[in-house]
DRENMI-563665 format. One record per residue (C-alpha): residue number from 1; x, y, z; residue in three letters. Coordinates in nm, 4 decimals, always signed. Each point is the difference from the previous one (the first is absolute). Example, Ala and Ser with C-alpha at 12.3 -4.5 7.8 and 13.67 -1.06 7.14 Angstrom:
<nodes>
resi X Y Z resn
1 +1.2300 -0.4500 +0.7800 Ala
2 +0.1370 +0.3440 -0.0660 Ser
</nodes>
This chain:
<nodes>
resi X Y Z resn
1 +0.0007 +0.0018 +0.0001 Unk
2 +0.2767 +0.2344 +0.0946 Unk
3 +0.1860 -0.0797 -0.3257 Unk
4 -0.3073 +0.0793 -0.2090 Unk
5 -0.0485 +0.3254 +0.1776 Unk
6 +0.3683 +0.0949 -0.0588 Unk
7 -0.0289 -0.0788 -0.3723 Unk
8 -0.3178 +0.2065 -0.0195 Unk
9 +0.1546 +0.3071 +0.1631 Unk
10 +0.3090 -0.0319 -0.2296 Unk
11 -0.2268 -0.0117 -0.3119 Unk
12 -0.1945 +0.3094 +0.1145 Unk
13 +0.3158 +0.1926 +0.0724 Unk
14 +0.1502 -0.0845 -0.3448 Unk
15 -0.3297 +0.1125 -0.1685 Unk
16 -0.0020 +0.3203 +0.1942 Unk
17 +0.3617 +0.0833 -0.0991 Unk
18 -0.0614 -0.0693 -0.3628 Unk
19 -0.3137 +0.2203 -0.0094 Unk
20 +0.1792 +0.2778 +0.1916 Unk
21 +0.2777 +0.0307 -0.2595 Unk
22 -0.1113 +0.2551 -0.2694 Unk
23 +0.0068 -0.1150 -0.3623 Unk
24 +0.2735 +0.2473 -0.0863 Unk
25 +0.2200 -0.1261 +0.2868 Unk
26 -0.0569 -0.3616 -0.1202 Unk
27 +0.1117 +0.1013 -0.3428 Unk
28 +0.3084 +0.1623 +0.1520 Unk
29 +0.0823 -0.3111 +0.1936 Unk
30 -0.0219 -0.2095 -0.3134 Unk
31 +0.2069 +0.2549 -0.1979 Unk
32 +0.2690 +0.0124 +0.2731 Unk
33 +0.0546 -0.3697 -0.0454 Unk
34 +0.0997 +0.0490 -0.3633 Unk
35 +0.3439 +0.1002 -0.1193 Unk
36 +0.0567 +0.2436 -0.2843 Unk
37 +0.3051 +0.0379 -0.2226 Unk
38 +0.1046 +0.2942 -0.2122 Unk
39 +0.1600 -0.0688 -0.3354 Unk
40 +0.1837 +0.2340 -0.2268 Unk
41 +0.0761 -0.0165 -0.3673 Unk
42 +0.3348 -0.1802 -0.0525 Unk
43 +0.2809 +0.2309 -0.0955 Unk
44 +0.2731 -0.0755 -0.2547 Unk
45 +0.2581 -0.2191 +0.1560 Unk
46 +0.3493 +0.1332 -0.0509 Unk
47 +0.2781 -0.2431 -0.0826 Unk
48 +0.3701 +0.0760 -0.0297 Unk
49 +0.1239 -0.1226 -0.3410 Unk
50 +0.3682 -0.0284 -0.0669 Unk
51 +0.1092 +0.0922 -0.3490 Unk
52 +0.3605 -0.0996 -0.0832 Unk
53 +0.0092 +0.1216 -0.3525 Unk
54 -0.2907 +0.0957 -0.2341 Unk
55 -0.0910 +0.2294 -0.2821 Unk
56 -0.3176 +0.2104 -0.0033 Unk
57 -0.2078 -0.1045 -0.3056 Unk
58 -0.3337 +0.1663 +0.0681 Unk
59 -0.1311 +0.2379 +0.2615 Unk
60 -0.3365 +0.1675 +0.0703 Unk
61 -0.0997 +0.1609 +0.3263 Unk
62 +0.1319 -0.2089 +0.2900 Unk
63 +0.0425 -0.3155 -0.2120 Unk
64 +0.3195 -0.0987 -0.1691 Unk
65 +0.0980 -0.3007 -0.2161 Unk
66 +0.3593 -0.1167 +0.0472 Unk
67 +0.2088 -0.2338 -0.2046 Unk
68 +0.2063 -0.2053 +0.2378 Unk
69 +0.3475 -0.1375 -0.0738 Unk
70 -0.1560 -0.3350 -0.1029 Unk
71 -0.2096 +0.1721 -0.2672 Unk
72 -0.3284 -0.0356 +0.1859 Unk
73 -0.2489 +0.2858 +0.0397 Unk
74 -0.1121 +0.1006 +0.3525 Unk
75 -0.2825 +0.2367 +0.0844 Unk
76 +0.0355 +0.2067 +0.3164 Unk
77 -0.2572 +0.2429 +0.1325 Unk
78 +0.1796 +0.2160 +0.2448 Unk
79 -0.1474 +0.1057 +0.3311 Unk
80 -0.1038 +0.3598 +0.0437 Unk
81 +0.3073 +0.2137 +0.0495 Unk
82 +0.2418 -0.2808 -0.0806 Unk
83 +0.2994 +0.0888 -0.2093 Unk
84 +0.2710 -0.1858 -0.1983 Unk
85 +0.3645 +0.0897 +0.0312 Unk
86 +0.1549 +0.0896 -0.3372 Unk
87 +0.3638 +0.1097 -0.0041 Unk
88 -0.0351 +0.0534 +0.3745 Unk
89 -0.2996 +0.2302 -0.0338 Unk
90 -0.3592 -0.0819 +0.1032 Unk
91 -0.2356 -0.0093 -0.2938 Unk
92 -0.3768 -0.0513 +0.0085 Unk
93 -0.1485 -0.2623 -0.2253 Unk
94 -0.1802 +0.2573 -0.2137 Unk
95 +0.3403 +0.1688 -0.0680 Unk
96 +0.1697 -0.3131 -0.1184 Unk
97 +0.0748 -0.0241 -0.3722 Unk
98 +0.0091 -0.3056 -0.2247 Unk
99 +0.3582 -0.1097 -0.0455 Unk
100 +0.1095 +0.1054 +0.3477 Unk
101 +0.2019 -0.2678 +0.1852 Unk
102 -0.0442 -0.0423 +0.3711 Unk
103 +0.2131 -0.2333 +0.2117 Unk
104 +0.0511 -0.1131 +0.3552 Unk
105 -0.3089 +0.1765 +0.1331 Unk
106 -0.2913 -0.1025 +0.2229 Unk
107 -0.3378 +0.1476 -0.0870 Unk
108 -0.3283 -0.0109 +0.1874 Unk
109 -0.2702 -0.1486 -0.2220 Unk
110 -0.3637 -0.0745 +0.0514 Unk
111 -0.0211 -0.2325 -0.2994 Unk
112 +0.2518 -0.2273 -0.1691 Unk
113 -0.0879 -0.2133 -0.3014 Unk
114 +0.1744 -0.1731 -0.2865 Unk
115 -0.0888 +0.1430 -0.3439 Unk
116 -0.0865 -0.2710 -0.2522 Unk
117 -0.0940 +0.2041 -0.3023 Unk
118 +0.0133 +0.3480 -0.1468 Unk
119 -0.2271 +0.1467 -0.2688 Unk
120 -0.0849 +0.3423 -0.1371 Unk
121 -0.3628 +0.0946 -0.0518 Unk
122 -0.2274 +0.2749 -0.1222 Unk
123 -0.3391 -0.0193 +0.1495 Unk
124 -0.3209 +0.1880 +0.0593 Unk
125 -0.1263 +0.0675 +0.3548 Unk
126 -0.3131 -0.1874 +0.0870 Unk
127 -0.0037 +0.1082 +0.3634 Unk
128 +0.2252 +0.0872 +0.2951 Unk
129 -0.0353 -0.2088 +0.3105 Unk
130 +0.0883 +0.1451 +0.3328 Unk
131 +0.2533 +0.0011 +0.1407 Unk
132 +0.2589 -0.0907 -0.2629 Unk
133 -0.1293 -0.2034 -0.2913 Unk
134 -0.1179 +0.0727 -0.3525 Unk
135 -0.1872 -0.2101 -0.2518 Unk
136 +0.1211 +0.0395 -0.3531 Unk
137 -0.1379 -0.1261 -0.3373 Unk
138 +0.2829 -0.0795 -0.2399 Unk
139 -0.0097 +0.0247 -0.3776 Unk
140 -0.0889 -0.3716 -0.0439 Unk
141 -0.3031 +0.0437 +0.2250 Unk
142 +0.1679 -0.1586 +0.3031 Unk
143 -0.1057 +0.1510 +0.3334 Unk
144 +0.2418 -0.0208 +0.2893 Unk
145 +0.0487 +0.1470 +0.3465 Unk
146 +0.3360 +0.1665 +0.0863 Unk
147 +0.1418 +0.1101 +0.3304 Unk
148 +0.1453 +0.3467 +0.0124 Unk
149 +0.3091 +0.0458 +0.2208 Unk
150 -0.0301 +0.2301 +0.2987 Unk
151 +0.0692 +0.3687 -0.0761 Unk
152 +0.0048 -0.0691 -0.3736 Unk
153 -0.1327 +0.2160 -0.2778 Unk
154 -0.1445 -0.1374 -0.3264 Unk
155 +0.0885 +0.1219 -0.3417 Unk
156 -0.3092 +0.0984 -0.1987 Unk
157 +0.0445 +0.1633 -0.3430 Unk
158 +0.3577 +0.0996 +0.0865 Unk
159 -0.0819 +0.1561 +0.3362 Unk
160 +0.0114 -0.1343 +0.3513 Unk
161 -0.3169 -0.0230 +0.2012 Unk
162 -0.0818 -0.1327 +0.3441 Unk
163 -0.1638 -0.3433 +0.0010 Unk
164 -0.3135 +0.1459 +0.1668 Unk
165 -0.0399 +0.2297 -0.2995 Unk
166 -0.0238 -0.2854 -0.2496 Unk
167 -0.3338 +0.0084 -0.1872 Unk
168 -0.1723 -0.2436 -0.2310 Unk
169 +0.1281 +0.0320 -0.3572 Unk
170 +0.3413 +0.1368 +0.0797 Unk
171 +0.2884 -0.1558 -0.1887 Unk
172 +0.2812 -0.1370 +0.2153 Unk
173 +0.3463 -0.1146 -0.0996 Unk
174 +0.1834 -0.2174 +0.2480 Unk
175 +0.2647 -0.2636 +0.0649 Unk
176 -0.1581 -0.2992 +0.1688 Unk
177 +0.1770 -0.2538 +0.2154 Unk
178 -0.1481 -0.3275 +0.1052 Unk
179 +0.1254 -0.1417 +0.3305 Unk
180 -0.0034 -0.3336 +0.1795 Unk
181 -0.2510 +0.1515 +0.2362 Unk
182 -0.1228 +0.3287 +0.1495 Unk
183 +0.0089 -0.1153 +0.3574 Unk
184 +0.2345 +0.1850 +0.2387 Unk
185 +0.3480 -0.1532 -0.0169 Unk
186 -0.0788 -0.2646 -0.2548 Unk
187 +0.2653 -0.2747 +0.0060 Unk
188 +0.2445 +0.0081 -0.2868 Unk
189 -0.0536 -0.2440 -0.2886 Unk
190 +0.2530 -0.1144 -0.2562 Unk
191 -0.0830 +0.1384 -0.3427 Unk
192 +0.1058 -0.1991 -0.3001 Unk
193 +0.1656 +0.1961 -0.2807 Unk
194 +0.0694 +0.3672 -0.0304 Unk
195 -0.2812 +0.2495 +0.0304 Unk
196 -0.0035 +0.2727 -0.2677 Unk
197 +0.0157 +0.3457 +0.1519 Unk
198 -0.0879 +0.2634 -0.2591 Unk
199 +0.0543 +0.3645 +0.0935 Unk
200 -0.2722 +0.1220 +0.2309 Unk
201 -0.2890 +0.1575 -0.1790 Unk
202 -0.2493 +0.1894 +0.2138 Unk
203 -0.0723 -0.0945 +0.3582 Unk
204 +0.0805 -0.3354 +0.1522 Unk
205 -0.3069 -0.2101 +0.0702 Unk
206 -0.0349 -0.3445 +0.1666 Unk
207 -0.2210 -0.2565 -0.1726 Unk
208 -0.2842 -0.0975 +0.2255 Unk
209 -0.1996 -0.2396 -0.2187 Unk
210 -0.2955 +0.0035 -0.2388 Unk
211 -0.2957 +0.2254 +0.0782 Unk
212 -0.3443 +0.0877 -0.1143 Unk
213 -0.1112 +0.3292 -0.1430 Unk
</nodes>
């Protein structure tokens, strides 16, 4: 009998406490039991790349294509503010010139890829894609997407324009490189044969794959 009375009192007390807690407070209790995390957009990961000896082949904005001593082509997108030492003087990527030789330097890069092909194109702008891509229609009707290097300008009808100023119908001349991948710090791959490197014509673009108009 005593046990039944005790259970009855306990039940009434629990009911009273539950009713006494306001709905908002109950919500707060449930919320307090949850954990929240704050995420931020990933930033470009810098990597120190050692260059023993290489020749600048192409350059646009912060991206430079180097020909290494073994003949392979390497794409480096330098970190903001990073410089390359040329004849003992710091030089920004945008100020490098094709034909310049750099040696025994370490550069901070946010992207490193092996170039597998180089072509030159004339295309018509279909649309610009934020933040740094453009879709072009080539003369044979092919439609492709291309990545524009950071801080690059695009040559349109003999004048340089900012990528964000590209408009449908504009004619673009460019030197296009295809890489083994666009991921940050792509592993090097061995390329069979020698890649033709015609003189740079227009801006440097990175092939991103087929696209739709």
